[in-house]
C-alpha positions in Angstrom: -3.1 25.9 -14.0 -3.9 23.6 -17.0 -7.0 24.7 -18.9 -8.8 21.4 -18.9 -8.2 20.9 -15.2 -9.6 24.4 -14.5 -12.7 23.8 -16.6 -13.3 20.3 -15.1 -12.9 21.5 -11.5 -15.7 24.0 -12.2 -17.9 21.3 -13.9 -17.3 18.9 -11.0 -18.2 21.6 -8.5 -21.5 22.2 -10.3 -22.3 18.5 -10.3 -21.5 18.2 -6.6 -23.7 21.2 -5.8 -26.6 19.7 -7.7 -26.1 16.2 -6.1 -25.7 17.2 -2.5 -26.7 20.8 -1.8 -29.0 22.5 -4.3 -32.6 21.5 -5.2 -33.6 22.3 -8.8 -35.2 25.6 -7.8 -32.0 27.0 -6.3 -29.5 26.1 -9.0 -30.2 29.2 -11.1 -28.7 31.4 -8.4 -25.1 30.1 -8.5 -25.4 29.7 -12.2 -26.2 33.4 -12.7 -23.4 34.4 -10.3 -20.9 32.3 -12.1 -22.1 33.5 -15.5 -21.9 37.1 -14.3 -18.4 36.5 -13.1 -17.2 35.4 -16.6 -17.0 39.0 -17.9 -14.9 40.5 -15.1 -12.8 37.3 -15.1 -11.9 37.8 -18.7 -11.0 41.4 -18.0 -8.8 40.2 -15.1 -7.2 37.7 -17.3 -6.1 40.3 -19.7 -4.8 42.5 -16.9 -3.4 39.9 -14.6 -2.0 37.4 -17.1 -1.5 33.8 -16.2 -2.3 34.2 -12.5 -6.1 34.5 -13.1 -6.3 32.6 -16.4 -8.2 29.7 -14.6 -11.0 32.0 -13.4 -13.1 32.2 -16.6 -12.6 28.5 -17.4 -13.7 27.4 -13.9 -16.7 29.8 -14.0 -17.7 28.4 -17.4 -17.3 24.9 -16.1 -19.5 25.6 -13.1 -22.2 27.1 -15.3 -22.2 24.1 -17.6 -22.0 21.6 -14.8 -25.1 23.1 -13.1 -26.9 23.2 -16.4 -25.9 19.8 -17.6 -26.8 18.1 -14.3 -30.2 19.9 -14.2 -31.0 19.0 -17.8 -29.9 15.4 -17.5 -32.0 15.1 -14.3 -35.0 16.5 -16.0 -34.8 14.1 -19.0 -33.9 10.9 -17.2 -35.8 11.2 -13.9 -39.0 12.8 -15.1 -40.2 9.8 -17.1 -39.3 7.5 -14.3 -41.2 9.5 -11.7 -44.2 9.7 -14.1 -44.3 5.9 -14.3 -43.8 5.3 -10.5 -46.7 3.4 -9.0 -48.2 2.3 -12.3 -48.6 -1.3 -13.7 -48.3 -2.0 -17.4 -46.9 -4.6 -19.8 -43.5 -3.8 -21.2 -40.8 -5.4 -23.2 -37.2 -5.3 -21.8 -33.9 -6.6 -23.0 -31.4 -8.1 -20.5 -28.1 -6.2 -20.5 -26.2 -8.8 -18.4 -26.6 -12.0 -16.4 -28.9 -11.9 -13.5 -27.8 -11.8 -9.9 -29.4 -13.8 -7.1 -31.1 -11.8 -4.2 -32.6 -12.8 -0.9 -36.0 -12.9 -2.5 -35.3 -14.0 -6.1 -33.1 -12.4 -8.7 -32.5 -9.1 -10.4 -31.0 -8.0 -13.7 -30.1 -4.8 -15.4 -32.4 -4.2 -18.5 -33.3 -1.7 -21.1 -37.0 -0.8 -21.5 -37.6 -1.0 -25.3 -41.2 0.2 -25.8 -41.9 3.1 -23.4 -39.3 5.7 -24.5 -37.6 5.5 -21.1 -34.1 6.8 -21.2 -31.3 5.1 -19.2 -31.4 1.6 -17.7 -33.7 -0.2 -15.3 -33.3 -3.0 -12.8 -35.9 -5.8 -13.1 -36.7 -7.9 -10.0 -38.4 -11.3 -10.3 -38.0 -14.9 -9.4 -34.8 -17.0 -9.6 -35.6 -18.2 -13.1 -33.9 -15.1 -14.3 -30.6 -16.8 -13.5 -31.2 -19.2 -16.4 -31.5 -16.3 -19.0 -28.7 -14.7 -21.1 -27.9 -11.2 -22.0 -29.9 -10.2 -25.0 -33.0 -12.2 -24.1 -36.2 -10.2 -24.3 -39.1 -10.4 -21.8 -42.6 -9.1 -22.3 -44.0 -8.9 -18.8 -46.5 -7.2 -16.6 -44.5 -5.0 -14.2 -45.0 -2.5 -11.4 -42.9 0.6 -11.9 -40.9 2.3 -9.2 -38.4 5.1 -9.7 -34.9 4.5 -8.5 -33.9 8.0 -7.3 -35.2 7.2 -3.8 -34.8 4.0 -1.8 -37.3 3.8 1.0 -38.1 7.4 1.9 -34.7 8.9 1.2 -32.8 9.9 -1.9 -30.1 7.5 -2.8 -27.3 7.6 -5.4 -26.9 3.8 -5.5 -28.8 3.3 -8.7 -28.6 6.7 -10.4 -24.8 6.6 -10.3 -25.0 3.5 -12.4 -27.4 5.1 -14.9 -30.4 3.2 -13.5 -33.5 5.3 -13.0 -36.3 2.7 -12.8 -37.0 -0.4 -10.8 -39.4 -2.9 -12.3 -41.1 -5.7 -10.3 -42.6 -8.6 -12.2 -43.6 -12.2 -11.9 -42.6 -15.3 -13.9 -46.3 -16.2 -14.6 -46.8 -13.1 -16.7 -43.5 -13.3 -18.7 -43.1 -14.1 -22.4 -39.4 -14.9 -23.1 -37.9 -14.4 -26.5 -34.3 -15.1 -27.7 -33.8 -11.5 -28.8 -30.2 -10.7 -29.3 -28.8 -13.4 -27.1 -25.6 -14.8 -28.5 -24.8 -11.8 -30.6 -21.4 -10.1 -30.6 -22.9 -7.2 -28.6 -22.9 -9.4 -25.5 -19.7 -11.3 -26.2 -17.8 -9.5 -23.3 -20.5 -10.6 -20.8 -20.3 -14.2 -22.1 -16.5 -14.2 -21.8 -16.6 -12.7 -18.3 -19.0 -15.4 -17.1 -16.9 -18.1 -18.8 -13.8 -16.8 -17.0 -15.6 -16.8 -13.6 -16.8 -20.3 -14.1 -13.4 -21.5 -15.2 -11.8 -19.9 -12.1 -14.3 -21.5 -9.8 -13.7 -25.0 -11.3 -9.8 -24.8 -11.2 -9.0 -23.1 -7.9 -9.8 -23.6 -4.2 -12.8 -21.5 -3.0 -10.6 -19.0 -1.2 -8.0 -18.5 -3.9 -10.7 -18.6 -6.7 -12.8 -16.0 -5.0 -9.8 -13.6 -4.8 -8.7 -14.3 -8.4 -12.3 -13.7 -9.7 -12.4 -10.4 -7.9 -8.9 -9.4 -9.1 -9.6 -10.2 -12.7 -13.3 -9.1 -13.0 -14.1 -7.0 -10.0 -16.9 -9.4 -8.9 -16.6 -10.1 -5.2 -19.6 -12.4 -4.8 -17.5 -15.5 -4.9 -15.1 -14.3 -2.1 -15.7 -15.9 1.3 -16.5 -13.6 4.1 -13.2 -14.1 5.9 -11.1 -13.1 2.9 -13.2 -10.1 2.1 -13.0 -8.9 5.8 -9.3 -9.4 6.0 -8.7 -7.4 2.8 -11.0 -4.6 4.1 -9.3 -4.5 7.5 -5.8 -4.3 6.0 -6.6 -1.7 3.3 -6.1 -4.2 0.4 -9.7 -4.5 -0.9 -8.8 -1.9 -3.5 -7.0 -4.6 -5.6 -10.3 -6.2 -6.2 -11.9 -3.1 -7.7 -10.8 -3.0 -11.3 -9.0 0.3 -11.8 -5.7 1.8 -13.0 -3.7 -0.9 -11.3 -5.4 -3.6 -13.5 -5.3 -1.5 -16.6 -1.5 -1.0 -16.0 -1.1 -4.7 -15.5 -2.8 -5.5 -18.8 -1.0 -2.8 -20.8 2.3 -3.9 -19.3 1.6 -7.5 -20.4 0.7 -6.3 -23.9 3.9 -4.2 -24.0 6.0 -7.2 -23.1 4.3 -9.3 -25.8 4.9 -6.6 -28.4 8.5 -6.0 -27.5 7.9 -2.8 -25.6 7.2 -0.9 -28.8 5.1 1.9 -27.6 3.3 2.8 -30.8 2.4 -0.8 -31.5 1.2 -1.2 -27.9 -1.0 1.8 -28.3 -2.5 0.6 -31.6 -3.1 -3.0 -30.5 -3.1 -2.9 -26.7 -5.6 -0.2 -26.2 -8.4 -2.0 -28.2 -7.7 -5.0 -26.0 -8.0 -2.8 -22.9 -11.3 -1.4 -24.2 -12.6 -4.9 -24.6 -11.5 -5.8 -21.1 -13.3 -2.8 -19.7 -16.5 -4.0 -21.4 -16.0 -7.4 -19.8 -15.6 -6.1 -16.2 -18.4 -3.4 -16.5 -18.1 0.3 -16.8 -17.8 1.5 -13.2 -16.3 5.0 -12.8 -13.0 3.6 -11.6 -12.7 1.5 -14.7 -13.6 4.3 -17.1 -11.2 6.7 -15.3 -8.4 4.2 -15.6 -9.2 3.5 -19.3 -9.3 7.1 -20.3 -6.1 8.0 -18.5 -4.3 4.9 -19.9 -5.6 5.8 -23.4 -4.3 9.3 -23.2 -0.9 8.1 -21.9 -0.6 5.7 -24.8 -1.9 8.0 -27.5 0.0 11.1 -26.5 3.3 10.0 -28.3 1.3 9.1 -31.4 0.1 12.7 -31.4 3.5 14.2 -30.7 2.6 15.3 -27.2 3.9 14.3 -23.7 1.5 12.6 -21.3 0.2 14.9 -18.6 -1.4 13.1 -15.6 -3.5 16.0 -14.2 -4.9 16.7 -17.7 -5.6 13.0 -18.2 -7.4 12.8 -14.8 -9.5 15.9 -15.7 -10.4 14.4 -19.1 -11.5 11.1 -17.4 -13.7 13.0 -14.9 -15.3 15.0 -17.7 -16.0 11.9 -19.8 -17.7 10.2 -16.9 -19.7 13.2 -15.8 -20.9 14.1 -19.3 -22.0 10.5 -19.8 -23.8 10.5 -16.4 -23.5 13.5 -14.0 -25.1 11.4 -11.3 -21.9 9.4 -11.2 -20.5 12.2 -9.0 -22.4 10.5 -6.1 -20.8 7.2 -6.7 -18.4 5.9 -4.0 -16.4 4.3 -6.7 -16.0 7.7 -8.5 -15.1 9.6 -5.4 -12.6 7.0 -4.1 -11.0 6.5 -7.5 -10.4 10.2 -8.2 -9.4 11.0 -4.6 -6.8 8.2 -4.7 -5.3 9.4 -8.0 -5.3 13.0 -6.7 -3.4 11.8 -3.6 -0.8 10.0 -5.8 -0.3 13.1 -7.9 -0.3 15.8 -5.3 0.9 14.2 -2.0 2.9 11.1 -2.8 5.9 12.9 -4.5 6.4 15.1 -1.5 6.2 12.2 0.9 8.6 10.2 -1.3 11.2 13.0 -1.1 10.8 13.3 2.6 11.2 9.6 3.3 14.0 9.1 0.8 16.0 11.8 2.5 15.8 9.8 5.7 17.2 6.7 4.1 20.7 7.0 2.6 21.3 4.2 0.1 24.6 3.1 -1.5 25.0 0.9 -4.6 22.5 -0.1 -7.2 20.8 -2.8 -5.2 20.4 -0.5 -2.1 18.9 2.3 -4.3 16.5 -0.2 -5.9 15.3 -1.5 -2.5 14.9 2.1 -1.2 13.0 3.1 -4.3 10.6 0.1 -4.0 10.0 0.5 -0.2 9.8 4.3 -0.1 7.8 4.4 -3.3 5.2 1.9 -2.1 4.9 3.6 1.3 4.7 7.1 -0.2 2.0 5.9 -2.6 0.0 4.3 0.2 0.3 7.4 2.5 -0.6 9.8 -0.4 -3.8 7.9 -1.3 -4.6 7.5 2.4 -4.4 11.2 2.9 -7.0 11.9 0.3 -9.3 8.9 0.8 -9.4 8.6 4.6 -12.4 11.0 5.0 -14.3 9.0 2.4 -13.5 5.7 4.1 -14.6 7.1 7.5 -17.8 8.5 5.9 -18.9 5.5 3.9 -17.3 2.5 5.6 -16.8 3.8 9.1 -13.2 2.5 9.4 -9.6 3.3 8.5 -6.9 0.8 8.1 -3.7 1.9 9.8 -1.6 -1.0 8.4 -2.3 -0.3 4.8 1.2 1.0 4.0 2.7 -2.2 5.4 0.1 -4.5 3.7 0.7 -2.7 0.4 4.4 -3.1 0.8 4.1 -6.8 1.5 1.4 -7.6 -1.1 1.3 -5.2 -4.1 4.4 -6.7 -5.7 2.5 -10.0 -5.9 -0.6 -8.5 -7.6 0.8 -8.0 -11.1 2.2 -11.6 -11.2 -1.1 -13.0 -9.8 -3.1 -11.0 -12.3 -0.9 -11.9 -15.3 -0.5 -15.6 -14.5 -4.2 -16.1 -13.7 -5.4 -14.2 -16.8 -3.2 -16.2 -19.1 -3.1 -19.6 -17.5 -6.8 -20.0 -16.6 -8.1 -19.8 -20.2 -5.1 -21.6 -21.5 -6.1 -24.7 -19.5 -9.4 -24.7 -21.4 -7.5 -25.2 -24.6 -4.6 -27.3 -23.3 -5.7 -29.4 -20.3 -2.1 -30.6 -19.9 -1.2 -27.1 -18.7 -3.4 -27.6 -15.6 -0.4 -28.1 -13.2 0.7 -24.5 -14.0 -2.4 -23.3 -12.1 -0.5 -24.1 -8.9 1.4 -20.8 -9.4 -1.6 -18.4 -9.2 -3.0 -20.6 -6.4 0.2 -20.1 -4.4 0.3 -16.4 -5.0 -3.4 -15.9 -4.1 -2.9 -17.9 -0.9 0.2 -15.8 0.0 -1.8 -12.6 -0.4 -4.7 -13.9 1.7 -2.3 -15.2 4.4 -0.6 -11.9 4.7 -3.9 -10.1 4.9 -5.2 -12.5 7.5 -2.1 -12.1 9.7 -2.1 -8.3 9.5 -5.8 -8.2 10.3 -5.1 -9.9 13.7 -2.6 -7.2 14.8 -3.9 -5.1 17.7 -4.8 -1.6 16.5 -4.6 -2.5 12.8 -7.6 -0.3 12.1 -9.7 2.4 13.7 -13.5 2.5 13.6 -15.6 5.6 13.3 -18.5 4.8 15.6 -18.7 8.1 17.5 -18.0 11.8 17.3 -14.7 11.2 19.3 -13.1 9.4 16.4 -14.3 12.0 13.9 -12.7 14.6 16.1 -9.5 12.6 16.1 -9.5 12.5 12.2 -10.1 16.3 12.1 -7.2 16.7 14.5 -4.9 14.7 12.2 -5.8 16.9 9.2 -5.1 20.0 11.3 -1.7 18.5 12.0 -1.1 18.1 8.3 -2.0 21.7 7.7 0.4 22.8 10.4 3.2 20.7 8.9 2.6 22.2 5.5 2.7 25.8 6.8 5.6 25.2 9.2 9.2 26.0 8.1 10.7 23.5 10.4 11.8 20.6 8.2 13.5 18.0 10.3 11.2 17.2 13.3 7.8 18.4 12.4 6.5 15.2 10.8 7.8 13.0 13.7 6.2 15.4 16.1 2.9 15.3 14.2 3.0 11.5 14.1 3.5 11.3 17.9 0.6 13.8 18.5 -1.7 11.8 16.2 -0.8 8.6 18.0 -1.4 10.1 21.5 -4.7 11.6 20.2 -5.8 8.2 18.9 -5.1 6.5 22.2 -7.1 9.1 24.0 -10.0 8.9 21.5 -10.1 5.1 21.6 -10.1 5.1 25.4 -13.2 7.4 25.8 -16.0 4.8 25.2 -14.3 2.4 27.5 -13.9 5.0 30.2 -17.6 5.9 29.7 -18.5 2.3 30.4 -16.1 2.2 33.4 -17.4 0.0 36.3 -21.0 0.0 35.2 -22.9 -3.1 36.3 -24.5 -3.5 32.9 -24.1 -1.7 29.5 -26.7 -2.3 26.8 -26.1 -1.1 23.2 -28.8 -1.4 20.6 -26.6 -1.2 17.5 -28.0 0.8 14.6 -28.0 -1.9 11.9 -30.8 -0.4 9.9 -34.0 -2.6 9.4 -32.8 -5.4 11.7 -31.7 -6.2 15.2 -28.5 -6.4 17.1 -28.3 -5.8 20.9 -25.0 -6.0 22.9 -25.1 -6.7 26.6 -21.9 -6.2 28.6 -21.2 -6.8 32.3 -17.8 -7.3 34.0 -15.6 -8.9 31.4 -18.3 -10.7 29.6 -20.2 -9.6 26.5 -23.3 -11.2 24.9 -24.9 -10.3 21.6 -28.6 -10.9 20.9 -29.2 -11.2 17.1 -27.1 -9.8 14.2 -29.0 -9.1 11.0 -30.3 -6.4 8.8 -32.1 -5.6 5.5 -31.5 -2.7 3.1 -28.2 -1.6 4.6 -24.9 -0.7 2.8 -22.6 -1.8 5.6 -23.3 -5.3 6.9 -24.7 -5.8 10.4 -21.8 -8.0 11.4 -19.4 -5.2 10.5 -21.4 -2.6 12.4 -21.5 -4.8 15.5 -17.8 -5.6 15.3 -17.0 -1.9 14.8 -19.1 -0.9 17.8 -17.4 -3.5 20.0 -14.0 -2.4 18.9 -14.8 1.2 19.9 -15.5 0.0 23.5 -12.5 -2.3 23.6 -14.6 -5.5 23.7 -12.6 -8.0 21.7 -14.7 -11.1 21.9 -18.2 -12.4 22.5 -18.8 -14.9 25.3 -22.1 -15.9 23.8 -24.3 -15.0 20.9 -28.1 -15.6 20.9 -30.2 -15.8 17.8 -33.9 -15.3 18.6 -34.9 -16.8 15.3 -33.8 -17.6 11.7 -34.6 -14.5 9.7 -32.1 -12.4 7.7 -32.8 -9.3 9.7 -31.8 -11.1 12.9 -29.2 -13.7 11.8 -27.9 -12.6 8.4 -24.8 -10.8 9.7 -23.3 -13.8 11.5 -20.8 -14.6 8.8 -19.4 -11.0 8.8 -19.2 -11.1 12.6 -17.4 -14.4 12.8 -14.8 -13.1 10.3 -14.0 -10.3 12.8 -14.9 -11.6 16.2 -14.3 -14.8 18.3 -17.6 -16.2 19.7 -17.5 -18.6 22.7 -20.9 -20.2 22.3 -23.9 -19.9 20.0 -27.4 -20.2 21.5 -30.1 -21.2 19.0 -33.8 -22.2 18.9 -34.4 -25.8 17.9 -36.5 -26.0 14.8 -39.8 -27.8 14.2 -40.7 -28.8 10.7 -40.3 -25.4 9.1 -38.8 -25.1 5.6 -38.7 -21.3 5.7 -36.2 -21.3 8.5 -34.3 -24.5 7.5 -32.1 -22.9 4.8 -30.8 -20.1 7.1 -30.4 -22.5 10.0 -28.2 -24.7 7.8 -26.1 -21.7 6.9 -25.7 -20.8 10.6 -24.6 -24.3 11.5 -22.1 -24.4 8.7 -20.6 -21.1 9.9 -20.4 -22.4 13.5 -18.6 -25.5 12.2 -16.2 -23.5 10.1 -15.2 -21.3 13.0 -15.4 -24.0 15.7 -18.1 -22.3 17.7 -20.0 -24.7 20.0 -23.8 -24.7 19.5 -26.4 -25.1 22.2 -30.1 -25.5 21.4 -32.3 -23.8 24.0 -35.2 -26.2 24.7 -35.8 -25.3 28.4 -35.0 -22.1 30.3 -31.3 -21.3 30.2 -29.9 -19.3 33.1 -26.3 -18.3 33.6 -24.2 -15.5 35.2 -22.9 -12.8 32.9 -20.3 -10.8 34.8 -22.3 -8.9 37.5 -25.6 -9.6 35.7 -27.6 -12.7 34.9 -28.7 -13.9 31.5 -31.9 -15.9 31.1 -33.0 -17.4 27.7 -36.5 -18.8 27.3 -37.2 -21.5 24.7 -39.7 -21.2 21.8 -43.3 -21.5 23.0 -45.0 -22.3 19.7 -44.3 -24.2 16.6 -44.6 -23.7 12.8 -44.5 -19.9 12.4 -41.2 -18.3 11.6 -41.5 -15.3 13.9 -43.2 -17.2 16.8 -40.7 -20.0 17.0 -38.0 -18.0 18.6 -36.2 -17.3 21.8 -36.8 -14.7 24.5 -34.0 -13.1 26.4 -34.1 -11.5 29.9 -31.0 -9.8 31.3 -31.0 -8.8 35.0 -28.6 -6.6 36.8 -29.8 -6.1 40.4 -33.2 -4.5 40.1 -32.7 -3.5 36.5 -34.2 -5.8 33.8 -34.0 -5.8 30.0 -36.4 -8.0 27.9 -35.9 -8.9 24.3 -38.7 -10.7 22.5 -37.5 -11.0 18.9 -40.3 -10.9 16.4 -42.9 -12.8 18.3 -46.5 -11.6 17.8 -49.5 -11.1 20.1 -50.5 -14.7 20.7 -46.9 -15.7 21.6 -46.5 -12.7 23.9 -49.7 -13.7 25.7 -48.3 -17.2 26.1 -45.0 -15.9 27.3 -46.5 -13.9 30.2 -48.8 -16.8 31.1 -45.9 -19.4 31.1 -43.2 -17.5 33.0 -43.1 -15.2 36.0 -41.5 -12.2 34.3 -40.4 -9.3 36.5 -41.3 -5.6 36.1 -38.7 -4.5 33.6 -37.0 -1.2 32.9 -36.1 -1.7 29.2 -38.1 -3.5 26.5 -36.4 -4.0 23.1 -39.7 -3.5 21.2 -40.9 -6.6 19.4 -40.8 -7.0 15.6 -39.3 -3.5 15.1 -42.6 -1.9 16.1 -45.1 -4.0 14.2 -48.7 -3.5 15.1 -48.9 -7.2 15.9 -46.3 -7.1 18.6 -45.8 -5.2 21.9 -49.4 -5.8 22.9 -51.3 -4.4 25.9 -51.1 -7.8 27.6 -47.3 -7.7 27.5 -47.0 -4.1 28.5 -49.3 -4.5 31.5 -47.5 -7.6 32.6 -43.9 -6.2 32.6 -44.6 -2.4 32.8 -41.5 -1.2 30.9 -40.3 2.3 31.4 -38.1 2.5 28.3 -38.7 1.2 24.8 -35.9 0.7 22.3 -37.0 0.2 18.7 -34.4 -1.3 16.4 -35.6 -0.1 13.0 -34.4 1.4 9.7 -35.7 2.2 6.2 -38.3 -0.3 5.4 -41.4 -1.0 3.3 -43.4 -2.5 6.2 -44.4 0.7 7.9 -42.3 0.0 11.1 -42.7 1.3 13.7 -46.5 1.4 13.3 -48.7 4.1 14.8 -50.7 1.4 16.7 -47.6 0.1 18.5 -46.4 3.6 19.2 -49.7 4.6 20.7 -49.8 1.6 23.0 -46.4 2.4 24.4 -47.2 6.1 24.7 -50.3 5.2 26.7 -48.1 3.0 28.9 -46.0 6.1 29.6 -42.8 4.7 28.1 -39.9 6.8 26.9 -39.1 5.6 23.4 -35.8 5.6 21.5 -35.3 4.6 17.9 -32.1 3.5 16.1 -33.2 5.1 12.9 -33.4 8.5 14.6 -30.8 8.3 17.4 -28.3 5.8 16.0 -26.7 3.5 18.5 -28.7 3.6 21.7 -26.6 3.1 24.9 -28.2 2.3 28.3 -25.9 1.9 31.4 -26.6 0.6 34.9 -24.1 2.3 37.2 -22.7 1.5 40.6 -25.5 3.3 42.4 -27.8 0.5 41.0 -25.8 -2.2 42.7 
């Protein structure tokens, strides 16, 4: 085994142990064990020769990995934790352009005057969007460490080298030019200029894809395009990685006459500048290091070695920031390359043996098709568990989509990268932009078509799908250990397909002929409640705050697991992000028959979001009905009643109330209405005694009042809640429901909550 690979594997193991398993106080134990193993490992190396040569290197890597992570953590997080909760005036320098958020804007900064190592994220008003990298702000801020988000540890910020969050206000800011306009920030200026040029010269859909392909920024992509690429396993082309670095170096090689030494001397500095433009994510750094070693090896009189290059890239990233080991980008990037190196060659040989080819053209076609499929399957084999863990889905059509699309990507990348800036200098060249536009539209069209295929992806919304994935890997192990060569892979594929059909049928069988099935989907701090009866499905709300996966995605995945492929109606109780913000994602995945909305009074807070909802409804051709009087309609074997808003002017109070009745079983959903509106609700309408209450306002102390509980006497309370800074659910609300004798369920503790009304309740 290669020496650097052995050492890096040990170092990586140490970092992973620190990140996921070992608190600081326990790290000394494996460190001592590994250090103690070094001496006997050296003795074994002398006696056993090459067979055990990797042992001392791996042990040394493990010791250093544990020590480096622990020391780095002590230096970078100690000062952040010491400042958490304090207020003080600091001077910061903007490291990039700001990004808009739901509540203002945020920007990555460097704190200049407190001796704080690492970077910080500064949150303030939208005026930050007018500032440039290099500008300096002197501002009164509230400090908060970035190791935890909510009450739980998170790797989101620390993997980016960010250890502090700063919260300030425009009124206390003093803005200085600082180093704005200096060469230090030239890559950021050029990247922004490129994004602006793309948005001006291409259609929104094509421009969003081209921006993502060239810069890795996906904010300009419309929801439909992003969803189609995700569902078909093509979103990886928008994450700048080895694919893009290969495109760029290939272009440089063509321009320099394929002279390898000259390409290394000139092309690699160009690549480094490009890396600075698109940001130093782990996948970019990994690709840059590996490409650099590949280019420089001939200059040093050595042959390139992919495993050694991969190990070197991992070591560079982890030495720079060992917290990067927790980055999804780091894990997916290295897993995919490991799959290409370890699994794809064997898959290629197996598939090529099944496809005899004659003639040069036949061999070229076989090489392209088999090579693309083998690469897709190899990466899929190593990245599928990560996709299931982080994104809860796995694209089954990715080998086909890669086969149809990947050949377009280098042409689209090259033409867009060259022609877009060229038209700034030579406006007469603008007609040439039609070529990248056509290529981008082809790619999106293929992705959209494949995303509509039945069974194009599987969704991990329950233990049954996890069991199926484990079963598939057991089949892989059996194939590797089996001596049978001709039929084992076909047999394994058939078994995996049968297992998939069985696993996907389980949730539907569990629903069976139930009169009503209610699913409170775990969307984090938000609300989304599915109601299904007969062949009809209704969704009440779809929104969330502070969640990695979007609420629309989570709802669509849950529906797919039950075999529910459309929504007959969707009801939005009111216009808040945690109740309506996932509509765009949902419409990109799911057909909706009708949208039921509250009619607005003069309320500016809700107006913006309502306009977005109406634009989405128009885009997807969804009819809109404003509920201004009680709305009652059959829903399969149940009945749906929607009550109109009872008050005006307040965001939470100006919402809809939903009652779903199946025989003697009733479910009540009150949105975020408070105590005064709950009182008005029970005074205005003759509500029945209910069995299930979807607890108002996520368990706020101002909702689920004694008046409501005494009027409807619920037996079960379902609280849709996640990590939040509001204290939901509050002790006051929980005490009132406990006094009522209710059984309580929470999505943050139990995940999706499923309640079924069976045949015996008919």
